[in-house]
N, C-alpha and C positions, 0 to 999 in steps of 0.2 A: 198308688204306687208314682203317680205323678208329682204327688206331693212330697215325697222322700227324694226324689231327684231334685227338686227345688230346693230343699233343705239342703243336701248335700251340694248343690251349686252355691248357696249361700255361704255356707261353713268355709269351702273352698278360698273364696272371694276375701272373707273375713281372716282366714288364716295367713292369705297372700298380705294382706293389709295391715296385720299385726307386725309381721315378718320385716316389711318395707319400713315400717314406722320405728322398729329396732335397729335397724342398718343404718337409716337415716340419722337417728340419734347418736350412733357411736361416731359416723362421719363429723357430724356438726360439733361434737364436745371434743373432737381429737384423740377422744380414747380409741382403743382397738388392739388388735392382737400382736401390734410391733412393740407392745408393752410387755408383751409376754417372751420375747426374743432375749437371749442373754447375748448381749453383745459385750464384748471385752471394753473396759473404759479404763482412763486416768484422770485424775484429779487435779484441776487448776482452780484457784482461788481469785475473786475480786471483791474491793471493798468499795460501796458506794454510797454516797449521802442520801440518795433517795431512789427506791427500786420501785416506785409507784404500786401498781398491783402486779409486779411480776411474782410468779408463784412456782414452786417446786414442780419440776417436770414442763416447764415450758422450754421450747426449742432454742438451741443456740446454732447460729448460722454463720457461715462465713462464704462471702461471695453468691451468698442466696439460697446454699445448699445446707442442708441440717445436717450437723457433724456431733451433735451430742445434746444434751439436755441439763437443765438447772437440776442439781440436787438440793442439798440442804441448805437453808435459807436462816440465818440467825444473826442476832444483835450483838455487835464488838463492844461490851461493855466499857471498854477502855477508849474507845475514839466515839464513840456513839455513832457508828457506822454500820449500814448492813454488810455482812459477810456472805457471800454469795459462793456456793461449790460448784464448779462446772464439773459434770462428767462428760469426757470428751471421748469420742470412738479412738481405740488405739490404733487404726489404721492413721489417723490425722496426727502425725507425728513428728510434723515440720513447722508448727506456728513458731513464727519470730517472737523472742523475748520483748521485742519493743510494739508487739501488736497492741491495739486498743480494744477494750470489750465496751461496747454501749447498749444502753438498753433504750431500745425503739418499740414503737407501735405499728404491728399490720394494720392497714388501713387509719382511718381518723380516729375511731374510737374502738378499735380492734384489741387483741390480746397482746401483752407485751412479751418482747423475747430477745434476747443477746445476741447483738451482731457483732462479730470479730471482723476489725480491717487490719488486715496484714500489714506489719512492720517490714523494714529492709535487712536488720541485723541477721546476721549469718549463724547465730547461736538460738537453738530453739528450746521451748518449754518442755521440761520433764514433769514426771508425776510431784504433785504437791507445791510447785511453783506456784507466784502471786504474780497478777496482774499488776504492773506499775502503774498503768495508763489507764482509767476507766471513765466513762461520760454516764453520770445519772439519768434517770427516766426525765423526760419534759413533760412538767403538770402544767397542763392548760390553766386551773384556777391559781396557779401562782404568777402565772405571765398576767392573765387578766388582772389580777389584784395589784401587780405593778404598775401597769399601765393605767388604771385608775387612782394609783397614789401619786405617780408622777403626774398626771392631768390636773390633779389636785393643787398640787405643790408648784406648777407652771401658774396658775391663776393668782 
């Protein structure tokens, strides 16, 4: 009888451990039940020379607040640039057309996301519009490479 209680107690602790591991995994990866919600969105497009490791599903933020997600990412074969589709929540319908979309990193080596810097124009983006101003991802390896090339040329 005492052995049965110990087995039940160990089973409960094991179950709590497995559930905690699953919840932690979902929180760390950024996946979750928010993906199951169906929020209405409209689409904007931005062209970038280099997107780094930006992925579909990455966040789009304005003033640090998430306002949407990255949709499809494809190569524009005519310009050899990355064409990024933004899925913006319909409630955010007052983004000026002279706003700038930048690919930034959360932390030093964190995930890439898109940050929108608001412009001053009184005309707002509509579904299907294109960002005229974009800023590509900052690639640390390129910066280090340019530094070394410049230092070699200086000698």
